[in-house]
C-alpha positions as CSV (number, residue, x, y, z in Angstrom):
1,M,87.7,47.6,-58.7
2,T,89.3,44.2,-57.9
3,H,90.3,43.3,-54.4
4,R,94.0,43.4,-53.6
5,H,95.3,40.2,-52.0
6,D,97.5,41.9,-49.4
7,R,97.0,45.4,-48.1
8,T,98.5,47.2,-45.1
9,L,97.1,50.5,-44.0
10,K,99.2,52.6,-41.6
11,V,98.6,56.0,-40.0
12,G,101.7,57.0,-38.0
13,A,100.0,59.8,-36.1
14,L,96.3,60.2,-35.9
15,A,95.0,63.7,-36.5
16,R,92.2,65.5,-34.7
17,V,92.3,63.3,-31.6
18,E,93.6,64.3,-28.1
19,G,97.0,62.7,-27.6
20,E,99.3,60.5,-29.7
21,G,98.3,57.3,-31.3
22,A,98.6,55.4,-34.6
23,L,96.5,53.0,-36.7
24,Y,97.6,49.7,-38.3
25,V,95.3,47.5,-40.4
26,R,96.5,44.4,-42.2
27,V,94.3,42.7,-44.9
28,R,94.9,39.5,-46.6
29,G,92.6,38.8,-49.5
30,R,89.1,39.4,-48.2
31,D,90.1,38.8,-44.6
32,V,91.0,41.5,-42.1
33,E,93.8,39.8,-40.2
34,E,94.8,42.5,-37.7
35,V,93.6,45.9,-36.5
36,R,95.5,47.9,-33.9
37,L,95.0,51.2,-32.3
38,D,98.6,51.7,-31.4
39,I,99.0,54.0,-28.3
40,Y,102.7,54.8,-28.0
41,E,102.4,57.9,-25.8
42,P,104.6,57.3,-22.7
43,P,102.8,56.1,-19.6
44,R,102.1,58.8,-17.1
45,F,102.0,56.9,-13.8
46,F,99.3,59.0,-12.0
47,E,98.4,56.2,-9.7
48,A,102.0,56.1,-8.5
49,F,102.0,59.9,-8.0
50,L,99.0,59.7,-5.7
51,R,100.5,57.1,-3.3
52,G,101.6,58.7,-0.1
53,R,99.7,61.9,-0.7
54,A,97.1,63.4,1.6
55,H,93.5,62.5,1.1
56,T,92.9,66.2,0.1
57,E,95.2,66.2,-2.9
58,P,93.6,63.9,-5.6
59,P,91.4,66.7,-7.1
60,D,94.3,68.9,-7.8
61,I,96.6,66.1,-9.0
62,T,94.2,64.2,-11.2
63,A,92.9,67.4,-12.9
64,R,96.3,67.4,-14.7
65,I,95.5,64.1,-16.4
66,C,93.4,66.0,-19.0
67,G,93.1,69.6,-20.0
68,I,89.8,69.0,-21.8
69,C,87.9,67.1,-19.1
70,P,89.7,67.9,-15.8
71,V,86.4,68.3,-14.0
72,A,85.6,64.6,-14.6
73,Y,88.8,63.6,-12.9
74,Q,88.2,66.0,-10.0
75,M,84.6,64.8,-9.5
76,S,85.4,61.1,-9.6
77,A,88.4,61.7,-7.2
78,C,86.2,63.7,-4.8
79,R,83.5,61.0,-4.8
80,A,86.0,58.2,-4.2
81,V,87.7,60.0,-1.3
82,E,84.5,61.1,0.3
83,D,83.2,57.5,-0.1
84,A,86.2,56.2,1.8
85,C,85.6,58.8,4.5
86,G,81.9,58.2,4.8
87,V,80.8,61.7,3.6
88,T,78.1,62.6,1.1
89,V,78.1,66.0,-0.6
90,D,74.6,66.9,-1.7
91,G,72.2,69.9,-1.6
92,P,73.4,73.2,-3.1
93,L,77.0,72.0,-3.1
94,G,76.0,68.9,-5.1
95,E,74.1,71.1,-7.5
96,L,77.1,73.3,-8.0
97,R,79.2,70.3,-8.8
98,R,76.6,69.3,-11.4
99,L,76.6,72.8,-12.8
100,L,80.4,72.7,-13.1
101,Y,80.2,69.3,-14.9
102,C,77.6,70.8,-17.3
103,G,80.2,73.5,-18.3
104,E,82.7,70.8,-19.0
105,W,80.3,68.8,-21.2
106,I,79.4,71.9,-23.2
107,E,83.0,72.9,-23.9
108,S,84.3,69.4,-24.5
109,H,81.4,68.3,-26.8
110,A,81.6,71.6,-28.7
111,L,85.3,71.1,-29.3
112,H,84.8,67.6,-30.6
113,V,81.7,68.2,-32.7
114,Y,82.9,71.4,-34.5
115,L,86.7,71.2,-34.5
116,L,87.6,67.5,-34.5
117,H,84.7,65.5,-36.1
118,A,82.6,67.7,-38.3
119,P,85.4,68.2,-40.9
120,D,85.2,64.5,-41.7
121,F,81.5,64.7,-42.6
122,L,81.9,67.9,-44.6
123,G,85.0,66.7,-46.5
124,Y,87.7,69.0,-45.0
125,P,91.1,68.1,-43.7
126,G,90.6,70.2,-40.6
127,A,88.6,73.0,-38.9
128,V,90.7,75.8,-40.3
129,E,89.9,74.7,-43.9
130,M,86.2,74.2,-42.9
131,A,86.0,77.7,-41.5
132,R,86.9,79.3,-44.8
133,D,83.6,78.0,-46.3
134,H,81.6,77.8,-43.1
135,R,82.7,80.7,-40.9
136,S,79.4,81.2,-39.1
137,V,79.2,77.5,-38.3
138,V,82.6,77.4,-36.7
139,E,81.9,80.7,-34.9
140,R,78.9,79.0,-33.4
141,G,81.0,76.1,-32.1
142,L,83.5,78.6,-30.6
143,R,80.6,80.4,-28.9
144,L,79.5,77.1,-27.4
145,K,82.9,76.3,-26.1
146,K,83.3,79.8,-24.7
147,A,80.0,79.4,-22.8
148,G,81.2,76.1,-21.3
149,N,84.5,77.6,-20.4
150,A,82.8,80.5,-18.6
151,V,81.0,78.1,-16.3
152,M,84.3,76.3,-15.5
153,E,86.1,79.6,-14.9
154,L,83.4,80.9,-12.4
155,L,83.0,77.7,-10.4
156,G,86.4,76.2,-11.0
157,G,88.6,79.3,-10.8
158,R,89.9,78.6,-14.3
159,A,88.8,76.6,-17.4
160,I,91.9,74.4,-17.5
161,H,92.9,72.4,-14.4
162,P,90.4,74.2,-12.1
163,V,91.7,75.2,-8.7
164,N,88.5,75.9,-6.8
165,V,87.4,72.3,-6.4
166,R,88.2,70.5,-3.1
167,I,87.2,67.4,-1.2
168,G,83.9,68.2,0.4
169,G,82.9,70.9,-2.0
170,F,84.6,74.1,-3.1
171,H,87.1,76.6,-1.7
172,R,84.6,79.4,-2.6
173,T,81.0,79.3,-3.8
174,P,79.4,82.0,-6.0
175,S,76.5,84.4,-5.0
176,R,73.3,84.5,-7.1
177,P,74.3,87.8,-8.8
178,E,77.6,86.2,-9.9
179,L,75.6,83.5,-11.7
180,A,73.4,85.9,-13.6
181,P,75.9,86.6,-16.5
182,L,76.3,82.8,-16.8
183,A,72.5,82.4,-17.3
184,E,72.5,84.9,-20.1
185,A,75.4,83.2,-21.9
186,L,73.8,79.7,-21.4
187,R,70.5,80.8,-22.9
188,R,72.4,81.8,-26.1
189,A,74.3,78.5,-25.8
190,R,71.1,76.5,-25.6
191,D,69.9,78.1,-28.9
192,D,73.2,77.4,-30.5
193,A,73.1,73.8,-29.2
194,L,69.6,73.3,-30.8
195,A,71.0,74.7,-34.1
196,T,73.9,72.3,-33.7
197,V,71.6,69.3,-33.5
198,E,69.6,70.4,-36.6
199,W,72.9,71.0,-38.5
200,A,74.5,67.6,-37.5
201,A,71.3,65.8,-38.4
202,G,71.9,66.7,-42.0
203,F,75.2,64.8,-42.2
204,E,75.5,61.6,-44.2
205,F,76.1,58.7,-41.7
206,P,77.6,55.4,-43.0
207,D,75.4,52.4,-42.5
208,F,77.2,50.7,-39.6
209,E,76.3,49.6,-36.1
210,H,78.5,48.3,-33.3
211,D,77.6,45.0,-31.5
212,H,78.9,45.8,-28.0
213,E,77.1,46.0,-24.8
214,H,76.6,49.5,-23.4
215,L,77.9,50.6,-20.0
216,A,76.9,53.9,-18.3
217,L,75.7,55.4,-15.1
218,V,72.0,55.6,-14.4
219,S,70.1,57.7,-11.8
220,D,66.9,59.7,-11.4
221,R,68.4,62.3,-13.7
222,Y,70.5,62.1,-16.9
223,P,73.9,61.0,-15.5
224,L,76.8,63.3,-15.0
225,E,78.4,63.4,-11.6
226,S,76.8,60.4,-9.8
227,G,74.7,57.2,-10.2
228,M,74.7,53.5,-10.3
229,I,76.4,51.6,-13.1
230,R,74.2,49.7,-15.6
231,R,75.0,47.2,-18.3
232,G,73.0,47.3,-21.5
233,G,71.8,43.8,-20.6
234,G,70.0,45.2,-17.6
235,R,72.4,44.4,-14.7
236,T,72.8,47.4,-12.3
237,F,75.5,47.6,-9.7
238,P,77.1,50.2,-7.4
239,P,80.5,51.8,-8.1
240,A,82.1,49.7,-5.4
241,E,81.5,46.6,-7.6
242,F,83.1,48.0,-10.7
243,E,86.3,45.9,-10.4
244,E,84.1,42.8,-10.0
245,H,82.5,43.4,-13.4
246,V,85.4,44.9,-15.4
247,V,88.9,43.6,-15.8
248,E,91.8,45.2,-17.6
249,E,94.5,43.6,-19.7
250,Q,97.8,44.7,-21.1
251,V,98.4,44.4,-24.8
252,P,101.8,44.6,-26.6
253,H,100.9,47.5,-28.9
254,S,99.5,49.9,-26.2
255,T,100.7,51.8,-23.2
256,A,97.1,51.8,-22.0
257,L,95.2,48.8,-20.8
258,H,92.3,47.2,-22.6
259,A,89.1,46.6,-20.6
260,R,86.4,43.9,-20.9
261,F,83.7,42.4,-18.8
262,A,84.8,39.8,-16.4
263,D,82.3,37.4,-17.9
264,G,83.7,38.0,-21.4
265,G,83.0,40.4,-24.2
266,T,83.8,44.0,-25.0
267,Y,81.6,46.9,-24.1
268,L,81.2,50.6,-25.1
269,A,81.0,53.6,-22.7
270,G,80.3,57.2,-23.7
271,P,77.5,59.1,-25.4
272,L,75.9,56.2,-27.2
273,A,75.8,54.2,-24.0
274,R,74.5,57.1,-21.9
275,Y,71.8,58.0,-24.4
276,S,70.7,54.5,-25.0
277,L,70.4,53.7,-21.2
278,N,69.0,57.1,-20.2
279,R,67.1,58.7,-23.0
280,E,63.9,59.1,-21.0
281,R,65.9,61.1,-18.4
282,L,66.8,63.9,-20.9
283,S,65.1,67.2,-20.4
284,P,61.9,67.6,-22.6
285,L,63.8,70.1,-24.8
286,A,66.7,67.7,-25.4
287,R,64.4,64.8,-26.0
288,E,62.4,66.8,-28.5
289,A,65.7,67.8,-30.3
290,A,66.7,64.1,-30.4
291,D,63.3,63.2,-31.9
292,R,63.5,65.8,-34.6
293,A,67.0,64.6,-35.4
294,G,65.8,61.1,-36.0
295,L,67.4,59.5,-33.0
296,G,65.4,56.5,-31.8
297,P,65.2,55.1,-28.2
298,V,68.7,53.6,-28.6
299,C,71.7,54.3,-30.9
300,H,74.3,51.8,-32.0
301,N,75.8,53.7,-34.9
302,P,79.1,55.2,-33.8
303,F,79.1,57.7,-36.6
304,R,75.9,59.2,-35.2
305,S,77.7,59.8,-31.9
306,I,78.3,63.4,-33.1
307,L,74.5,63.8,-33.1
308,V,74.1,62.4,-29.6
309,R,76.9,64.7,-28.4
310,A,74.9,67.6,-29.9
311,V,71.8,66.5,-28.0
312,E,73.9,66.3,-24.8
313,I,75.0,69.9,-25.3
314,V,71.3,70.9,-25.4
315,Y,70.7,68.9,-22.2
316,A,73.8,70.4,-20.4
317,A,72.8,74.0,-21.3
318,D,69.2,73.3,-20.2
319,E,70.3,71.6,-17.0
320,A,72.8,74.4,-16.2
321,L,70.0,77.0,-16.5
322,R,67.7,74.9,-14.3
323,I,70.4,74.8,-11.6
324,I,71.1,78.5,-11.8
325,D,67.4,79.4,-11.6
326,G,66.9,77.4,-8.4
327,Y,70.3,78.2,-6.8
328,E,70.5,79.2,-3.2
329,P,74.1,79.8,-1.8
330,P,75.1,77.0,0.6
331,P,75.8,78.0,4.2
332,R,79.5,77.1,3.7
333,P,81.6,76.3,0.7
334,S,82.5,72.7,1.8
335,V,81.6,70.1,4.4
336,P,84.3,68.6,6.6
337,V,85.9,65.4,5.4
338,E,88.0,63.8,8.1
339,P,90.3,61.1,6.9
340,R,90.0,57.5,8.1
341,A,91.2,54.1,7.0
342,G,89.1,52.7,4.2
343,T,88.5,52.2,0.5
344,G,86.4,54.5,-1.6
345,H,85.0,54.3,-5.1
346,G,83.9,57.2,-7.4
347,V,82.3,57.0,-10.8
348,T,81.2,59.9,-13.0
349,E,80.4,60.4,-16.7
350,A,83.2,62.2,-18.4
351,P,82.3,63.5,-21.9
352,R,83.9,60.4,-23.4
353,G,82.3,57.9,-20.9
354,L,82.4,56.3,-17.6
355,L,85.4,57.3,-15.4
356,Y,86.3,55.2,-12.3
357,H,88.5,56.0,-9.4
358,R,89.3,53.9,-6.4
359,Y,91.5,55.0,-3.4
360,V,92.7,53.1,-0.4
361,L,93.4,55.4,2.6
362,G,95.6,54.4,5.5
363,P,94.9,55.2,9.2
364,D,97.2,58.2,8.7
365,G,95.0,59.7,6.1
366,L,97.5,59.1,3.3
367,I,96.7,57.3,0.1
368,A,98.0,53.8,0.2
369,S,96.9,52.9,-3.4
370,A,95.0,54.4,-6.3
371,R,93.4,53.1,-9.4
372,I,92.0,55.2,-12.3
373,V,90.2,53.7,-15.3
374,P,89.6,56.3,-18.0
375,P,86.9,55.9,-20.7
376,T,89.3,55.8,-23.6
377,S,91.2,52.7,-22.2
378,Q,87.8,51.1,-21.6
379,N,86.7,51.7,-25.3
380,Q,90.0,50.6,-27.0
381,A,89.0,47.0,-27.5
382,A,85.6,48.1,-28.9
383,I,87.2,50.6,-31.2
384,E,89.6,47.9,-32.6
385,N,86.7,45.4,-33.0
386,D,84.5,48.0,-34.8
387,L,87.4,48.9,-37.1
388,G,87.8,45.3,-38.1
389,R,84.2,44.9,-39.0
390,F,84.1,48.3,-40.7
391,V,87.0,47.6,-42.9
392,A,85.8,44.1,-43.8
393,S,82.7,45.6,-45.5
394,R,84.6,48.3,-47.3
395,L,87.5,46.5,-49.0
396,H,86.3,47.8,-52.4
397,L,87.7,51.2,-51.4
398,D,91.2,52.1,-52.5
399,D,93.9,52.5,-49.8
400,H,93.5,56.3,-49.5
401,A,89.8,56.3,-49.2
402,L,89.8,53.4,-46.8
403,T,92.4,54.9,-44.6
404,H,90.4,58.2,-44.4
405,R,87.3,56.3,-43.4
406,C,89.2,54.4,-40.7
407,E,90.5,57.6,-39.2
408,Q,87.0,59.0,-39.2
409,A,85.8,55.9,-37.5
410,I,88.3,56.3,-34.7
411,R,87.3,59.9,-34.2
412,N,83.7,58.7,-33.6
413,Y,84.8,57.8,-30.1
414,D,86.5,61.1,-29.4
415,P,89.5,59.2,-27.9
416,C,91.5,61.1,-25.3
417,I,94.7,59.1,-25.7
418,S,96.7,61.1,-23.1
419,C,94.1,60.3,-20.5
420,S,94.4,56.6,-21.1
421,T,98.2,56.3,-21.0
422,H,98.6,56.7,-17.3
423,F,99.1,53.1,-16.2
424,L,101.5,50.3,-17.1
425,D,102.6,47.2,-15.2
426,L,106.4,47.3,-14.8
427,T,108.5,44.2,-13.9
428,V,112.2,44.6,-13.3
429,E,114.3,41.5,-13.1
430,R,117.7,42.0,-11.5
431,S,120.5,39.4,-11.2
């Protein structure tokens, strides 16, 4: 077909993403002039809610930012407050936190892989339509999500906005017999996760690679709840230096900030970054699954992120079983965290990528200021850049097909739009 001279693609409300956003693409001739991921969801001002609250309150408040990944917000909040107070939570309590995080990875990745993203690859408008032809497949995805939810319910008190997490540990810790039913469910989940990798490996992936630097945590284990921050170029720095390396800017079309490196350039956080910087730290079973699926040592194709997420489900189930097998109940459910004046930083790996919290505590133990940088706001600039390059190489498609491909491309990143719209600079001029 011939190229149209002027084309404008608009999607007023993106489907199968978490939150409210829109897509706008303007093409003139063979040039993509503008690409916007419009985030119009009202700002939520969580940093302002935290000011003046006690140092014990962030885990319960920040869990409300997201119903899909509340544990990520709780763990980053806990690490930041504990850092400000000079406390380290490790041993059995640290392992329980990691186990809880495994549960969130399983349920969140399963939701995205099966219900939000797979319909794109199989040609269905949604999961309901897909279930009519692939009932057993969708049921497998729901079993995986249920297994992850069970971990969150036992350790967190409930699957959505857990209530058992506190600064210093937990309000209550489980006994070994209480974990036994989880192990049985997780063994089945691990088998389902391996089947998920094999299934997703059969999808047709567009030939496309991003050109952004990766950013993720690294540690002696595959990163979830702790670690140092590493750039794909090799630079590693502690969480306390996050704001020296990353700056945020406000853009007119978004109620969420855009992030970039302070020395210039966009970056990508999330599964592709974690995998590419930590592949050797996967469990042998997860690494073998990645090999069989054809994933190399690094992955730069955003469309293959669904495959990386499936591998991470295998890892999370495998790691959860390892923790349960070696679990010894701690002598107490939490360690004391006495407030003191100071600044603390906490970074963990939410399912969608690196999640940074910074809290300043006053001498009264109250929060003087807070800053939260979610993964989706960090990835927005990269998403728009990728969309521009993706569209430029597919201008031969008609508007309907090109719009559909653009929506699929956005879903590659599993954006949690509600998470990102919590901050906005506000200036009021009064005369």
